[in-house]
C-alpha positions as CSV (number, residue, x, y, z in Angstrom):
1,M,21.5,7.6,1.5
2,S,20.5,5.5,-1.5
3,L,17.4,6.6,-3.4
4,V,16.1,3.6,-5.3
5,L,12.8,3.2,-7.5
6,R,10.2,1.9,-4.9
7,K,6.6,2.6,-4.5
8,S,4.3,0.7,-2.3
9,S,0.5,-0.1,-3.1
10,P,-2.2,-2.4,-1.7
11,N,-1.9,-4.6,-4.8
12,I,1.5,-5.6,-3.6
13,T,1.4,-5.4,0.2
14,R,-1.9,-7.5,0.3
15,H,0.4,-10.5,-0.8
16,K,2.8,-12.5,1.2
17,L,6.0,-12.4,-0.9
18,K,9.5,-12.9,-0.5
19,R,11.5,-9.7,-0.1
20,E,13.0,-9.9,-3.5
21,Y,9.8,-10.3,-5.4
22,K,8.2,-7.5,-3.3
23,N,10.9,-5.2,-4.3
24,L,10.8,-6.0,-8.0
25,L,7.0,-5.2,-7.8
26,M,7.4,-1.9,-5.9
27,S,10.2,-1.0,-8.4
28,I,7.9,-1.5,-11.5
29,Q,5.4,0.4,-9.6
30,A,7.5,3.2,-9.0
31,L,7.4,4.0,-12.8
32,P,5.3,6.5,-14.2
33,G,1.8,5.6,-15.7
34,I,2.1,1.8,-14.3
35,N,-0.2,0.2,-11.8
36,I,0.5,-3.4,-10.7
37,V,-2.7,-5.2,-10.5
38,G,-1.5,-8.9,-9.7
39,T,0.9,-11.4,-9.7
40,N,1.5,-15.2,-9.2
41,L,4.7,-14.5,-6.9
42,D,2.7,-15.0,-3.9
43,K,2.3,-18.7,-4.9
44,P,4.7,-21.7,-4.0
45,F,7.4,-21.9,-6.6
46,E,6.1,-25.5,-7.7
47,K,2.7,-23.9,-8.4
48,I,4.3,-20.9,-10.4
49,V,6.2,-23.6,-12.5
50,D,3.4,-26.3,-12.8
51,G,0.2,-24.3,-12.8
52,W,1.3,-20.8,-14.4
53,N,4.3,-22.2,-16.5
54,G,6.2,-19.2,-15.2
55,V,6.3,-15.9,-13.5
56,H,3.4,-13.5,-14.3
57,I,3.2,-9.7,-13.0
58,F,0.0,-8.0,-14.2
59,F,-0.2,-4.3,-14.7
60,T,-2.2,-1.6,-16.5
61,V,-0.6,1.5,-18.2
62,R,-2.2,4.9,-18.3
63,E,-3.2,5.9,-21.8
64,D,-1.8,9.4,-21.3
65,N,1.6,8.2,-19.8
66,N,3.2,5.4,-21.4
67,E,6.8,6.5,-20.2
68,G,7.0,3.9,-17.6
69,L,6.2,1.1,-20.3
70,F,9.0,2.2,-22.4
71,F,11.5,2.6,-19.6
72,L,10.5,-1.0,-18.5
73,G,10.9,-2.3,-22.2
74,R,14.2,-0.8,-22.3
75,C,15.4,-2.3,-19.4
76,L,14.2,-5.7,-20.4
77,N,16.1,-5.5,-23.6
78,K,18.7,-8.2,-23.7
79,R,21.3,-5.4,-25.0
80,Y,20.9,-3.9,-21.4
81,W,20.1,-6.7,-19.1
82,E,21.8,-9.9,-19.2
83,H,18.6,-11.9,-18.5
84,G,16.5,-10.0,-21.1
85,N,16.5,-12.9,-23.5
86,K,14.2,-14.7,-20.7
87,W,11.7,-12.2,-19.6
88,R,9.2,-10.3,-21.9
89,I,6.1,-8.1,-21.7
90,E,2.8,-9.3,-23.2
91,L,-0.6,-8.1,-23.4
92,E,-4.1,-9.3,-23.2
93,V,-7.3,-7.2,-24.5
94,N,-10.5,-7.6,-22.8
95,D,-14.0,-6.9,-24.1
96,D,-15.5,-5.4,-20.8
97,P,-14.8,-1.6,-20.5
98,Y,-12.9,-0.4,-17.5
99,P,-14.7,1.9,-15.0
100,N,-11.8,4.4,-15.7
101,Q,-12.6,4.7,-19.3
102,M,-9.2,3.5,-20.3
103,R,-9.1,0.8,-22.9
104,P,-9.2,-2.7,-21.4
105,I,-5.6,-3.6,-21.9
106,V,-3.7,-5.5,-19.1
107,Y,0.0,-6.0,-19.6
108,F,2.1,-8.8,-18.0
109,L,5.6,-9.2,-17.4
110,Y,6.4,-12.9,-18.2
111,R,9.2,-15.1,-17.3
112,P,8.3,-18.7,-18.8
113,I,9.7,-21.7,-17.0
114,D,9.8,-24.9,-18.6
115,K,9.9,-27.7,-15.8
116,N,11.6,-30.2,-18.5
117,S,14.4,-27.7,-19.3
118,I,18.0,-28.8,-18.4
119,P,19.5,-27.2,-16.6
120,Q,16.2,-26.8,-14.5
121,T,15.3,-23.3,-13.3
122,K,15.3,-23.1,-9.5
123,E,13.7,-20.3,-7.4
124,I,17.1,-18.9,-6.6
125,D,17.5,-18.3,-10.3
126,I,14.3,-16.3,-10.4
127,I,15.3,-14.3,-7.2
128,E,18.6,-13.6,-8.8
129,E,17.1,-12.2,-12.1
130,C,14.6,-10.0,-10.1
131,E,17.5,-8.4,-8.1
132,S,19.3,-8.1,-11.3
133,L,16.3,-6.4,-13.0
134,I,15.9,-4.0,-10.2
135,S,19.6,-3.2,-10.5
136,C,19.2,-2.5,-14.2
137,M,16.2,-0.2,-13.7
138,N,18.0,1.9,-11.1
139,R,21.0,2.3,-13.4
140,H,18.8,3.3,-16.3
141,Y,17.0,5.9,-13.9
142,K,20.5,7.3,-13.0
143,H,21.8,7.4,-16.6
144,E,21.5,11.1,-17.4
145,I,21.9,10.7,-21.2
146,F,19.3,8.0,-21.6
147,M,16.9,10.0,-19.7
148,T,17.6,13.1,-21.4
149,N,17.5,11.6,-25.0
150,Y,14.2,10.4,-24.6
151,N,12.9,13.3,-23.0
152,M,12.2,11.6,-19.7
153,S,11.5,13.7,-16.5
154,K,12.9,12.1,-13.3
155,D,10.3,14.0,-11.3
156,V,7.6,11.4,-12.2
157,Y,9.4,8.6,-10.9
158,H,9.0,7.5,-7.2
159,L,12.0,7.3,-4.9
160,E,12.6,5.8,-1.7
161,D,15.6,5.9,0.6
162,E,16.6,2.4,0.5
163,V,18.2,2.3,4.1
164,A,15.1,3.9,5.7
165,W,12.8,1.7,3.7
166,D,14.6,-1.4,4.9
167,R,14.7,-0.4,8.5
168,G,10.8,0.4,8.6
169,E,10.2,-3.0,6.9
170,K,12.0,-4.6,9.7
171,L,10.4,-2.9,12.2
172,N,7.0,-3.7,10.8
173,T,8.0,-7.3,10.8
174,L,8.8,-7.1,14.7
175,G,5.4,-5.6,15.0
176,L,6.9,-2.2,16.2
């Protein structure tokens, strides 16, 4: 049995996504205080490149718990992840108050893609980077010294049995 960071939500399952993209979104959703609110990963890759200039994963962070944001930022750091120089977290502040009385801040995980770059970024590159980030996040979660030094409680992270989850996904695909 292999426990991995994974949490489903309607904001993820409503999209038709490649398995690797869905797994990345559910891994981020499993972090404390983070709620995925949207993504462009449900679009064709050409539209992600031409229309959006890269990958966008939109999320909010609960004001009373930014541990997940810290965790994600640490995992994206180029010292700990080989693709950390390509991805970043940005934020946008809106004027409209949110119904939950939190500040209207939307964060987004952004991976710019320049269609004129040489070599050109292909969808397989993004898929491999997503899988690599998931691995990095799970390594950080299992890193006792990291979790202890930053006073992070493993109890607030959402874990799933990877084998059981994959089995359930296959059964759902077959309509069983």
